[in-house]
Backbone as numpy.savetxt, mean C-alpha at the origin, in Angstrom:
# Nx Ny Nz CAx CAy CAz Cx Cy Cz
-0.82 -31.47 -14.09 -1.61 -30.15 -14.40 -0.83 -29.08 -14.24
-1.09 -28.08 -15.29 -0.16 -26.70 -15.05 -1.19 -25.64 -14.61
-0.46 -24.94 -13.80 -1.05 -23.86 -13.05 -0.35 -22.74 -13.97
-1.22 -21.77 -14.19 -0.69 -20.55 -14.70 -0.76 -19.50 -13.93
-0.10 -18.32 -14.68 0.31 -17.18 -13.73 -0.99 -16.49 -13.43
-1.92 -16.52 -14.22 -3.39 -15.88 -13.91 -3.97 -16.67 -12.60
-3.79 -17.95 -12.70 -4.47 -18.69 -11.58 -3.61 -18.59 -10.01
-2.54 -18.17 -10.22 -1.57 -17.81 -9.20 -1.89 -16.48 -8.72
-1.85 -15.68 -9.61 -2.09 -14.20 -9.23 -3.83 -13.94 -8.49
-4.64 -14.99 -9.37 -6.00 -14.50 -8.72 -6.36 -15.36 -7.55
-5.40 -16.39 -7.12 -5.72 -16.82 -5.73 -4.87 -16.02 -4.78
-3.90 -14.96 -4.97 -3.14 -14.31 -4.31 -3.92 -13.07 -4.15
-4.45 -12.54 -5.18 -5.44 -11.27 -4.97 -6.52 -11.70 -3.97
-7.01 -12.56 -4.08 -8.21 -12.86 -3.38 -7.67 -12.86 -1.80
-6.58 -13.78 -1.71 -6.05 -13.89 -0.32 -5.59 -12.37 0.27
-5.08 -11.74 -0.68 -4.72 -10.37 -0.17 -5.84 -9.22 0.21
-6.85 -9.43 -0.41 -8.05 -8.87 -0.11 -8.63 -9.30 1.18
-8.51 -10.43 1.60 -9.32 -11.12 2.75 -8.34 -10.49 3.91
-6.90 -10.50 3.62 -6.11 -9.92 4.70 -6.33 -8.68 5.13
-6.52 -7.84 4.02 -6.46 -6.27 4.12 -7.74 -6.19 5.02
-8.97 -6.66 4.60 -10.31 -6.64 5.27 -10.37 -7.19 6.65
-9.37 -8.23 7.06 -9.15 -8.80 8.24 -8.43 -7.84 9.26
-7.33 -7.20 8.69 -6.50 -6.17 9.39 -7.51 -4.96 9.73
-8.25 -4.50 8.88 -9.24 -3.29 9.04 -10.22 -3.75 10.21
-10.72 -4.97 10.11 -11.78 -5.36 10.85 -11.14 -5.57 12.58
-9.91 -5.98 12.68 -9.14 -6.16 13.76 -8.60 -4.66 14.38
-8.91 -3.43 13.38 -8.25 -2.22 13.90 -6.97 -2.31 14.05
-6.27 -3.03 13.26 -4.80 -2.95 12.84 -4.24 -2.33 11.78
-5.09 -1.93 10.89 -5.03 -1.06 9.78 -6.07 -0.07 9.67
-5.77 1.14 9.77 -6.80 2.33 9.75 -7.34 2.49 8.19
-8.79 2.78 8.23 -9.53 2.86 7.16 -9.04 3.68 5.78
-8.19 4.80 6.36 -7.63 5.60 5.21 -6.70 5.03 4.82
-5.70 4.10 5.06 -4.72 3.51 4.40 -5.25 2.13 3.93
-6.30 1.55 4.33 -6.69 0.33 3.84 -7.19 0.59 2.33
-7.79 1.84 1.85 -8.38 2.13 0.74 -7.45 1.93 -0.29
-6.22 2.36 -0.11 -5.02 2.01 -1.00 -4.95 0.69 -1.36
-4.81 -0.25 -0.36 -4.50 -1.74 -0.57 -5.47 -2.30 -1.11
-6.92 -1.87 -0.70 -7.97 -2.57 -1.43 -8.35 -2.38 -2.78
-7.74 -1.09 -3.30 -7.58 -0.68 -4.62 -6.39 -1.54 -5.18
-5.37 -1.74 -4.60 -4.44 -2.55 -5.33 -4.78 -3.95 -5.62
-5.70 -4.52 -4.31 -6.16 -5.86 -4.46 -7.29 -5.97 -5.62
-8.32 -5.00 -5.73 -9.24 -5.08 -6.84 -8.57 -5.04 -7.92
-7.50 -4.04 -8.40 -6.82 -3.90 -9.68 -6.28 -5.26 -10.05
-5.10 -5.78 -8.88 -4.78 -7.11 -9.09 -5.73 -8.21 -9.29
-6.85 -8.23 -8.87 -8.03 -9.03 -9.16 -8.65 -8.94 -10.36
-8.56 -7.88 -11.04 -9.13 -7.59 -12.43 -8.24 -8.14 -13.37
-7.02 -7.79 -13.13 -5.76 -7.95 -13.92 -5.61 -9.66 -14.02
-5.76 -10.44 -12.92 -5.52 -11.75 -12.83 -6.83 -12.39 -13.49
-8.06 -11.86 -13.21 -9.23 -12.40 -13.76 -9.35 -12.30 -15.29
-9.01 -11.38 -15.72 -9.21 -11.23 -17.19 -7.64 -10.81 -17.97
-7.06 -12.18 -18.30 -5.88 -12.08 -18.95 -5.58 -11.23 -20.10
-6.78 -10.98 -20.61 -6.59 -10.28 -22.22 -5.96 -8.90 -21.81
-6.41 -8.26 -20.76 -5.86 -6.81 -20.67 -4.46 -6.75 -20.39
-3.73 -7.92 -19.46 -2.37 -8.05 -19.48 -1.72 -8.26 -20.71
-2.30 -8.91 -21.65 -1.87 -9.46 -23.01 -1.93 -8.32 -23.78
-2.94 -7.55 -23.88 -2.73 -6.39 -24.72 -1.94 -5.32 -24.31
-1.68 -5.06 -23.01 -1.01 -4.15 -22.44 0.88 -4.45 -22.94
0.83 -5.81 -22.79 2.18 -6.13 -22.78 2.45 -6.09 -24.27
1.50 -6.50 -25.10 1.85 -6.33 -26.51 2.14 -4.82 -26.94
1.29 -3.95 -26.29 1.51 -2.41 -26.73 2.85 -1.92 -26.30
3.12 -2.54 -25.23 4.49 -1.99 -24.70 5.81 -2.74 -25.09
5.38 -3.71 -26.12 6.47 -4.74 -26.50 7.24 -5.32 -25.59
6.31 -5.91 -24.55 6.92 -6.44 -23.33 6.49 -8.04 -23.70
7.55 -8.97 -23.95 7.28 -10.46 -24.43 6.70 -11.28 -23.36
6.97 -10.92 -21.96 6.40 -11.77 -20.93 5.44 -10.69 -20.16
4.54 -11.17 -20.40 3.27 -10.38 -19.50 3.44 -10.23 -18.17
3.92 -11.41 -17.25 3.91 -11.12 -15.85 4.86 -10.32 -15.40
6.14 -9.96 -16.42 7.00 -8.71 -16.02 6.30 -7.50 -16.22
5.23 -7.16 -16.87 4.31 -6.12 -16.99 3.85 -5.75 -15.59
3.02 -7.13 -15.39 2.22 -7.10 -13.77 3.29 -6.50 -12.79
4.38 -7.37 -12.55 5.15 -7.02 -11.59 5.74 -5.47 -11.76
5.93 -4.90 -12.98 6.54 -3.60 -13.09 5.49 -2.65 -12.77
4.17 -2.81 -13.02 3.21 -2.02 -12.46 2.95 -2.03 -10.79
3.03 -3.34 -10.41 2.87 -3.37 -8.93 4.09 -2.79 -8.27
5.57 -2.74 -8.84 6.75 -2.21 -8.46 6.53 -0.65 -8.17
5.90 -0.01 -9.24 5.50 1.32 -9.53 4.75 2.01 -8.26
3.77 1.27 -8.02 2.62 1.48 -7.38 3.13 1.45 -5.83
4.03 0.43 -5.56 4.67 0.37 -4.27 5.79 1.43 -3.62
6.42 1.81 -5.01 7.26 2.98 -4.98 6.67 4.31 -4.49
5.39 4.45 -5.37 4.81 5.76 -5.02 3.93 5.74 -3.64
3.63 4.66 -3.11 3.05 4.47 -1.93 4.05 4.79 -0.73
5.37 4.05 -1.17 6.57 4.33 -0.09 6.84 5.94 0.13
6.75 6.66 -1.28 7.02 7.86 -1.04 6.00 8.74 -0.48
4.84 8.41 -0.53 3.53 8.92 0.09 3.88 8.62 1.64
3.97 7.47 2.04 4.29 7.06 3.54 5.29 7.76 4.09
6.52 8.16 3.37 7.60 8.86 3.86 7.17 10.13 4.09
6.41 11.00 3.30 5.95 12.27 3.61 5.17 12.34 4.81
4.04 11.20 4.96 3.25 11.33 6.38 4.15 11.22 7.42
4.97 10.25 7.36 6.01 10.06 8.59 6.90 11.19 8.76
7.52 11.97 7.77 8.21 13.31 7.93 7.19 14.27 8.65
5.88 14.50 8.31 5.03 15.34 9.04 4.68 14.84 10.41
4.69 13.62 10.76 4.16 13.27 12.00 5.83 13.41 12.77
6.80 13.29 12.02 7.98 13.64 13.31 8.03 14.85 13.62
7.71 15.86 12.61 7.94 17.15 13.00 6.78 17.53 14.13
5.71 17.17 14.06 4.55 17.15 15.13 5.10 16.66 16.40
5.67 15.59 16.51 6.14 14.87 17.68 7.40 16.03 18.18
8.38 16.24 17.60 9.19 17.30 17.85 8.43 18.63 18.63
7.68 19.08 17.91 7.12 20.32 18.32 6.19 20.15 19.84
5.59 18.87 19.82 5.00 18.53 20.90 5.77 18.34 22.10
7.01 17.68 21.76 8.04 17.39 22.77 8.55 18.77 23.36
8.78 19.50 22.59 9.42 20.99 22.96 8.30 21.70 23.74
6.90 21.70 23.30 6.01 22.47 24.05 5.89 21.63 25.37
5.84 20.37 25.47 5.95 19.72 26.83 6.96 20.04 27.73
8.08 19.99 27.29 9.10 20.60 27.72 9.13 22.01 28.37
8.45 22.97 27.69 8.28 24.10 28.21 7.20 24.42 29.15
6.32 23.31 29.17 4.96 23.62 30.22 5.77 22.87 31.46
6.80 21.85 31.32 7.20 21.35 32.55 8.26 22.46 33.17
8.88 23.12 32.42 9.66 24.25 32.72 8.92 25.34 33.77
7.67 25.64 33.07 6.82 26.54 33.55 6.49 26.01 35.32
5.85 24.83 35.12 5.40 24.28 36.22 6.68 24.07 37.51
7.96 23.69 37.07 8.87 23.65 38.01 9.26 25.28 38.44
9.17 25.96 37.69 9.51 27.65 38.21 8.29 28.03 39.01
7.11 27.45 38.86 6.24 28.02 39.79 6.22 27.37 41.30
6.75 26.27 41.17 6.38 25.11 42.37 7.66 25.72 43.20
């Protein structure tokens, strides 16, 4: 029995969507971040379910092996998302520094009064 790329990616896409939903249900992943992952899972499911999309796109871009196109698109999405998360972390880091400074000033004022 030969297992195709489409079958493997279809199974993975379904499993991935179930994992994301379970993480949201257990409050381990916030809804605002889960939307991106659900969208990635749905796009992956669509590309896996209909092989003609990948075949047509790979022919258009002259890519001989269509799974290469699938992984290239996935890699580009992950790079973009990593950049987005880095921006979010940078903003949170600035807020933490500001809050720490404000807390230190409040502690200093409290010790000066006491």
